[in-house]
N, C-alpha and C positions, 0 to 999 in steps of 0.2 A: 154883977151885971153892969153897973156904972163904970167899972174899970175897963171892961171889954168895950163898951160904947165909946169911951173917951180915948182909947188906945189907938196909936197910929199903926200898930201891927195887926194884920188880919188874923182872925181866929182860925180860918181854914187856909191851908197851904195849897195853892192851885196845882203844885207839882204832885201832890198826893191825891187830890180830889178831882183830877182832870183825866179824861180819857179821850184820845184821838186815834181813830183807826179808819182804814179804807175797806170798803166792801166792793168786790169785783162784780161786774155785770153778770147777770144770769140769763140763760136762754129761756127758761121756764120759770114763771113767777106765779105766786098765789094771787087769786083775784082781789084779796083785800089790799094788795099793794099796787094794783093797776093804776088807780087814780094818781097816787104819788109818783109812780114811775112815768106816767104820761106827762105830768107836770114838770118833772126833772128833765125829761127828754127835750122839752122846749126851752129850758133855761140855758143861759150861757155858762160855759165852764168857769168854775170858781165863784159863781154868784151864789152867795150863801143866803139862807133863810131859816127862820125858826121852824122847827119840825112840829111844834105843838098843834098846829091846825090840822095835821093829818094823823095824830096819835089819839088813842082812846083817852078818856079822862081818868079812868080808873088806873091807879098807880101800877098795879100788877099787870094789867092788860097792856099798858103803855110799855113797861119793861119788856114784856114778851114780844110785842110788836117790833120794837127796835132790835132786840136780840136776834130775831128771826128774819130780819129785813131781806127782801129779795127784790131787786130792781133790774130793769133792762139797760141801765147805764151804771158805770162805776161811780161811787160816791165816797166822800170822806165825811165822817161824823165826828163832831166835837161835843163831848158830854162833860158838863161840870156840875158836880154835886155841891150845892150851896149850903146844905146842912139844915137841920131842924125842919121847920114847916115849909121852907122855901122850895124844896124839891130840887130837881135836876134841870139844868138848861141844856137843850138839845138843838144844835145847829147842824145843817147838812148842806153839802154843795157837790155838784157834779165835777168830776175830774176827767182828764183825757183818758182814752183807752191806752193801755200799755202796749208798747211795740212788740213785746215778746208773746203776744196772744194772737 
């Protein structure tokens, strides 16, 4: 453990433990996503924030909440698994509507 703590090389590779993806806007959303959807609607495009204040505290519920996310605006989600007890960092930001829709 001392070798890991004193090393200049990270133990986790962000390229392997990182996930970035876009979720398109939905016309019909579940009520549990309405508060987050309203909040994002008022945000500027590309203004990111930590998704933690809108997700459940239980790890499995949080995973399912993010996995099934439905919003009335398109968003990009940045998820980084830090490993061990640190959990996953989840950032989200509104992106512009695509021209082909």
